[in-house]
N, C-alpha and C positions, 0 to 999 in steps of 0.2 A: 552401538546400534541406534536406530531411530524409530520413532512411532510416527507414521504418516496418517493424518486425519483429513479426509475430504468430507465436506458437508454438502450433501445434495439438498437442493431446495426447489420449491415450485415457482418462485418469482424472484429472481436475482435483481430485477429492476427495483423491486420494493426493498429487498433486504440489503442491497449494497449502496443505496442512496439516502442521504439525509434530505429533509424538505428543502426544495429549491424556491428561491424568491422569484425566479424567472418563469413567467407563464409559458414560454416556448418549451421549457424543459418539462413542465407538468403536462402539457399537451402531448409531447413526444413519448413520455413515460408516465401514463396516468396513474399507475399503481405505486409510484415512487414515494420515497420519504420514510421508510421503515428501518433505517440502519440502526437507530438507537436500540430498538428491541432485539435486533439480530446480534449486536455487539454484547448486550446483556446476556443473551443466550450463550454465546461463546464463553464469556467470562464466568457466568454463574452456574452453567450446566456442563458444557463440554470440557473446559479445562479441569474443573474439580473431578469429573468422572474419570478422566485420563489419570490424574494423580492418584485417585482412590483405587482404580482397577489394575494399573500397570506400574511396574518398577521403572519409573521415568525420573530423570533428573529435572531440575527446574528450568532448564534452557528450552526456549520455545521460539520457533520461527514462523512468521506469517508470510504466505505467498499470495499475491493478488494481481490479476491482470485485467485491464480495461475497467469495467465497473468494479471489479474486485480490487483493482489497483487504487481506485477512488476510496473504497472501503478501507484498504490497508493504510492509506494516507490519513483518513479520518481517525482511525485507531491510533496511529503514530502521533497525531496531533492532540487527541483528546484523552486517550488511555494508554500512553506509551509503555507503562509498566506491564502491560499484558503480554508483551513479547520482547525478546532480547534482540532478535534479528528480523528485519523487514525486507522482503523481496517485492518491490513495487515495479510492475511491468506495464508500460503503456497506460498509465493512469488516466482515467476520463476526467481530467481536471477542468474541462470545459463546463462541467456540471455547475449549476448555480453561478454561471458567468465567472468561473474561477474563484468562487468564494473561499475555498480552502486555502488558496495561496495568499489571501488577505489576513489570515489568522496569525496570532502570535502565540504559538504553543509553548508549553513548559520546556520542551527539549531545546529551545533556543536560549534559555536562561543559563547564566553562569553556574547557578547552584543546582542544576540538574545533575544528579549523581549516579543514575543507573547506566551501566555500560550498554550501549545500544549501537548496533550496526545497521546501516540502511543502504541497500542496493537499489538503484533506480535504472531500469533498462527500457529503451524505446527504439523502435525501428523507424524506417522512413515511412511515415504514416499520413501526414497531412491533417486535414480538418475532418472531424467527425460530425460536428453540429452544423456544418455548412458555413460557418463564419470564418472570416479572415483573422479574427482576434485570437481564436484558440486553435493553434496548430499543435498536434500531439507532441512533436519533438520540442517545440519551444516551451510548452507548458511543463514538460518533464524536466527540461533544463532549468526553468524557473524554480521548480520544486527542489532540485539538487542545489541550486544556489541558495535558496532559503535555508535548507537544512545545514548547508556548509557554513552559513553565517552564524551558527550557534556559538555561544561563548562558553559552553560546557566542553570540558576536555574529555568527556565520556562518550561522545558521539563520533562514530566513524561513518563516512559517507563515500559511496562509490557510484559514479555515474558512468553508464555504458551506452553509447550510441551505436546501434547496429544498422548501418545504412543498407545492408543487403537483405534486411528483413522488413516485413510489413506487419500490419496489425494482426493478420491471420497466422503469420509464421514466426513471430518474434518470441513467443512464449518458451518453447523448448530451449532455444539457444540462450536466452536470457537466464533461465533457471540454471542451466549448465554453468554459465559464466559466474552467476551469483554464488553457486555452491563452491566453485573453485576459489573465489575470493573470501567467502565467509567461513569456509571449512577447509583451509589449506591442508595439503597432505603433510603428515608429520614426517620429518626427516629421520632416517634410521641411523 
């Protein structure tokens, strides 16, 4: 069995974004920049609560779409040990002018030892911030290429382009595909 946890919040723009250096981002999302506090909340309160109250194993999967996909990418790059599996759908990597794509996270190093599976799914979505620089499909592909460049033998990466889906419709199909890849049916 599984325990599914959804976290309702009042301001996803605040909770799912790290501080951007780009003025355009701060104008578009004026309450942005609070992801560090939200990540601490998940790590220090939500995860311990689940372990204390429920008979759960140590396996944990994070699913995030759009700004939630940005947050999932940030956690993968900065606190990868928080989850074993990451389902990153249409991540808003345009944020901070693609700043996350310029980082060199621990998961890329040869000595990264924690088994981690990463699914990245994206539909035919185009630009969200109006720029020609950041097209959702291209940025998702860049993320997949970056994670694939890891020297660690413990990282598995799956990239899934869903050309029949758009930003509004990609979520359900991507989660379905991700679960088939990350949790394959056991053969009898």
